[in-house]
N, C-alpha and C positions, 0 to 999 in steps of 0.2 A: 546441446542442438542449436544448430544456427538460426540466430535471430531473423526474423523477417523484415525485410526492408521494403516499405511501401513506396511506389512509383510517385513521380511528381503529380500534384493535384489529388493524391489519395492520402488518408490517414486511415488508422486503426482503430476501433473502438469496440466495445462489447454491448450485447443486446442480452439481457437476464431475464428469463421468465421462471415463475413458479410452477413446477409440474404437478399433475392430479393423477399420479400412476395407478394401476391396478395393483391388487396383490401378488399376482403373478410378474407383473413389471417391477414392483419393487424387490422382488427375491432377484431378478434379473440385473437390476441396479447394484444391489450389495454383493452379487457374484462378480460383477465386474471390477467394482471397487475394491473389493477383497483380492481380487486377482492382481491388483495394482501393488497392493500393499504386500502380497507374498512374494512378488518379483522381487520388489525393493528390498525386502527383508533378507531373501534366500540369498542374493547376489552380494548384499553388503556383508552378511556373515562369510561368505566365500571369500571376499577380497579381505576381509578381515583375517581370517586363517590364514592365507597367503602371506599376507603383511608379518603376521606372527611368526610363521613356520621362518621365513626369510630371516627376521631379526633373530632367532633362535639359533639357525645355523650359521649365521655371522659371529655370533658370540663365541661360537666353538671353533671360529678360525677357519671355516669353508671359504674357498675363494668364491669371487664375486660370479665367474663363469660356471662355477659348480651349484649356485643357490637354485632352490625352487624357482622354476619360471615366474615371472610377475603376472599376475591377473590385471590385464589393463582396464581402465574404466572410462575410456571413452564410449560413447553410445552404441557405435559399431561394434567395438569389442565385446561388451557387454551384451549386446543381442544377439551376437554369433555365439557365444558361450552359452546363453540361455537357449537358444533354438536346439544345441547339442544335447542339452541336459533335461530339458523340459518334459520328455516322456517318461523319464524316471523319478524326477522330483514332484511333477505336478501331472499325473496321468490324467486330470480332468481338464486339462488345458483347453480341449477343443470346444468346452461349453462357453467358453467366454472370448470375447473379441480379442485379436492379437492387439489392437489398440490399446487395450486395459494393461496388458504386461509392458507394453511399451511406455505407457505412462510410468510406472514404477522404476523400469530402467532410465529413462531419460531424468527422472527425478533425482535417482541416486547419482547419476553422471554428473549431473551439475552441483550436488551437495559434495561429492569428493573433488571436482574440479575448484569449488569456493576453499574448500579446507585447505588443497594445495596450494592455492594463490594467496590465500591470508599467512601461511606458513611461511612462504617463500618473500613476501613483502608485498607481492603483484596487486593484492587487493588492500584498500585501506579500510579504515572503520574498525568496528570491532572485531576482536579476533574470532574466526570460526574453528569451533572444535570438531571432533571426528563425528560423522553422522550416527544417529541412534536409530534403532528399529522404529518402527512405526507400531503403535499399539493397535489391536483388534476393534476396540470401541473408540478410536480417535476419529479424527476428521475423515470422512470417507470421500473420495475423489476419483475421477476418471476422465482423461482426455482423448476424443476421437478424433484423428486428422485426416483420414481416409473412409471411404466407404460411403454409404448412404447416409448423408448429412444434408438436411433439410427442413424449411418450414413448411406445413401443409397448406395447400391453396384455400382451405376451409378455415384459416386463420385461427385455429384451436388446437393444432396438434403438432407437434416436431417428431421427425422421423431422425432415428439413430442407428449405428450398426448393431445388429445382431439384438436390438432391442425393439425396433419395429417404430409404430406410431404410437407416443405418448401424449396424452391430453395434457393441456396447459391450463392454469387457474385464469390467465388473463390473454387477449387476444395477440395475435402475432402479426397483426396487418402492417404495422409501421415498417418492420423489416421484411416482411413479403413482398410489399410493394415496391421497396428498393431494389430487391433482388429481381423482380419480374421487370423493373425498367432497367436495368444493367447498370444503376450506380453502385451497388453492393455485391460482394463476394465474401462468400462464407469461408472462413480458412480454418475453423475446428469449433469442437463443441466440447465443453468440459460441464461434467454432470457432478454435483456436490450435494451433500446433505447436511443442512443447517437446521438447528431449532427443530428436528423431528419433520422436516420438509425437505422434499428434494427440489432443486433449482438446475436449470439447464443456460449456460452462458455461451453464447456465439461470439467468438472471434470473428470480427467482420472489418474487411478493406471497404471503405465508404468513400466514395467520390464526393470532396466536398470544396467549394469554392471559398477561399481564405477572404474574410471580410465581404461577405453578400451584402446585398443592398437591405435586406431586412433587418439585418443586424450591424450595420456600419456605425462604429463609433463616432462619437461627436469629435470634430477636428480640434487638437491641441487640448484635450482636457486631460490632466494629471492628477492622478488621486494616490495619496498614502495611505497606507493599511497598517493598524497598529492592533494587534491581537492582544487578548485578556482572559479574565475569569469571568467578572462581573459582567461584562460586555464581552460578547464573542469575537467583536472587531469594531475599532473606531475608525472612522474615515478622516481625512484631511479637510472634507467638505462641512464637518461638525456632527455627521449622524452618527449616532450610537446604535449599533446592532445589538439587541439582547440577547443574551446565551439562555436557551431553552433548558440547559443542565439536565438532559434526560435522565443520567444515572442517578442524580440526587432526586429526581421527582419519583423515581421507581424505586428509591431504596426501602421504603417500607414494604411495599409488594415482594420484592427480593428476598428481604429477610424473614418474611412470614412463609415464603414458598421454600426456602432453603431450610427452615426449621422443621417444616414438615417432611421434606425429603429426608432430613437427618432422624426422624422417627421411624422410617420405614426400614425394611429388611433388605439392607444393600450387599454388593458382592463380597464384603470384607466384615468378618466377625471379631471385633475388638476383644470379646472376652476368651476365644480360643487362639486368636491372632493368625486365623487360617481364612483362604478365599471360600466363599460360598455362592451357591446361585442366588442372584438378585430376584426379588419378588417383581411381579408386575405393578405393583403399586409404587415400588421404588422408580420404576422405569417412568412410570406417567409424572411422577412428582420431579423427575430430572428433565423430562420435556417440558413440562411448565416453566422451571426455571431458566431453560435454554430459550424459550421463547420469548421470556420477560427481557434477557440479554439481546436478544436480536431485535426487539422493539426498540431498545435504548439506542442500538447500533443506527437502526434506520432513521430514526428521528434526528441523530446527530448528523449522517451523512446527507440527510434532505436539507437541515438548516445550512450546511456547508456549500451545498450544490447550488442551491438558490443565491447564495450572497456571491459565489466566484462567477457564476454565469452571468449575474448582473453587472458586476466588476468589469470581465471581459467584454461586455457587449456595449457597455455605456462610456467607458474610458479608453483612451489609446494607449495610456501609459499606467502602469500600475507599479507600485514600489512598496516591496515589503521587508522584513527584516530576517537575516538568517540566524533564527532562534536555536539554541542549544537546548532542544527539549529533554533530551536523554540526561541532560545535567541538571535541568531545571526540576525533575521531577523528583531529584534527591532531597528536595527540602520536602520533609515528611508530612508538614503542616498543610502544604499547597499541592501534594501530588495528586491525591485524589480528585480535586477541581480540575488540575491540569489535564489529567487524563482524560476527565469528562469532556473538557473543551477542545481537545484535540487540535492544538493551536499550528501543529504542522501540517495539517491537512490544507490549510490557505494556500501554501507554496506548491503543494503537488496539484492540485486542482487547476490552480491558474497557469500552472507549467504547461498543461496542453491545450486549456481553454482560450489561452492568450493567441495560440497559433489557430484556432477554428476560427476565431473571430476577427483576426487581423490587428491585434492589439500586441503591446511589448511588455515584458514582465522584467523588471529590475529589482536585485536583491542587495539591501544594504549591507555593508561590513558589519561583522558581528560584534566589533568592539566600538562602533559608532554610538555616543550617548544622546540618542534622540530624547529621552527622557528628562536629560539634564540642559539641554541646549534651549535656549529661548528662540523661538520661532520668529520673534520680531527683530532682534538686533544680534542673534546668533553667540550671543555669552552664554559660557558653560559654568554651571552651578558646580562647585566643589563637591557639594554634599546635597543629598536628596531623599530624605526617608521616606519608606514605604507608605507611611501614614500620611503624608503631603498629598492629597488627591487634587490639589489646585496648584498650577504653576505659578509662582509671582517671581518677576523679575524684578530685581533691585536697580537694575540700570536703566531700563527703559519703562518699568511701570507697569509690564504686561502681565495681566491675569487672566489666565486660561485654564481649562480643563485639562489634567495632567497628560491624557492620552490624547486627547485632540492636538495638544502641543507637539507631542511625539510625532503624529500623523503627518502634521503639517511639516515637520523636520524633514521625515522621509518624502515628502513630495518634493521638497525644495532641492533635494539631494542633485535631481537631475538637471535643475538648472545651471548647476555648476560645473557640469560636463560637457567637453566637446565630445560629441557623438563620433565623430570620425576617428578619434584617437582612441576609442574603446578597443581592448584587445580581448582575446579568450579568457575566458575565468575557469576555474575549477570548482565543481560541485559535486555533490554524491562522493563516491569513492574515486575520485581524479578523473573523472570524464570530463572533457574539454566541451565548452557549450558556447558557440558563436552567438554574435549579435542577432542575427538571422538565420533561423533554423526549422524546417518545416517539422511538424509532429510525427515523432518516429513511432514505432510499434511498441506500446507497453512503456512502463517507466514514466519519468517525467518528461513529458513532450511539450511542444510549443516552441515558442522563440523566448529565450531568456538571456539577457543581455548581461554583460560582465558588472560587477559591482561598482556602482559610481563613486569617484573619487569627491571627498568631503573637505570642506575647509579646515577641519581641526587636525591638526599634526598627530603624529603616530604617539610620540611621547606621550601627549597629554592623554590619548584613547588609554594607553597602557596603564597610565598613573589611576585612572578611573575605573579599571577593570573589574575590579573586585565588587566596589558599590554598584555599578552597573549592572552586573550579572545579577545582583539580588532584586533589583529593581524590575528586571524583566521577569521573574518569576512571578510577578504579582499582576503583570499586565496581560 
């Protein structure tokens, strides 16, 4: 599916509301999300069967021109095939919105496209495998792009195709007023079920003035941000942002809830090694566990949103590190704490919020030894153990908190850069990012400049790479 490109002066963001549907509406939501899953699974099996058939025919020496016709996986081709066969494979299709089936087909097209791009080398990062069928009791989701999609003028209902008016737990006033004023346009609506509760997320194109007067950053202010475990973030100003560690705080309750769920009659009988019908008490126990996990995720997201919004509003330039979080969590002693802190969230949030508030985000080189470098005289220590929480420089005598020293080094990087000489940098899976860029729809938005050059030469960086990677895991 083609990605939406917002016009100049507009950006794309989401408005998410918790729903309070009736029993009849819950059945309709499950019916439509189930239709999306059915379309995904059926067409995936069809593509897999054709792929296996062609491979078998080719192994017997059948000519390429005589092989079974290939089942294309672009969205138009999948949709065309589905419309031809839906009467026979899904005679109940008229009970659901066509957008529900289109959700499954769009997801399948994207998954197969990612697999092919990864296989051919066009997609960087971790290798993508062949898509797998979706479980019946997995995450339920459906996306609506056409039809009646709006927020009710009474601020307490949303309207969705084939589902009608659904009450919300919270007011929709903020979005409704924007739509009425003409500064927002609803592009799509996605319904999901999380922790036994239904949500509706509106993708909205919003007219936003970058760097508006109410949130104009103070001129010339630069801040370096060093993430960690004990502290969620340490700023070059000396501020230590505490880490709420929501998972650690909820660990006792989670353990108790999971043990209670394990004692219930679940869908699998370990004695006979067969499936069975799960009891209602088991389902309620699972819902309790899911709600605890949802609370943990909400606390974590709220702490990061408060910090990143404040950074984007108060500073003109924010410098962060390019952390290899996937490699850091391989340390089994720190993995749980790292996942609980979610340090990669900092860069993702700042990626689009800096564009909203008129500031700029810089990403330091992954191999820059920010912890080992003295922020006073730029001397690099050959060794710095994880136990040393205070940085003591033997050259200039500076004694400073280890993470504050690292944050000051990050802030000092932009002072060694000629901004006019900055070129494009590569981030994510090979996508080019320019120094000044409006916030795109989805993904990492905002203005992210290329990684600044630092005074430490490359040879010294690589020499200290192993030690530096271990020190990064503790921060």
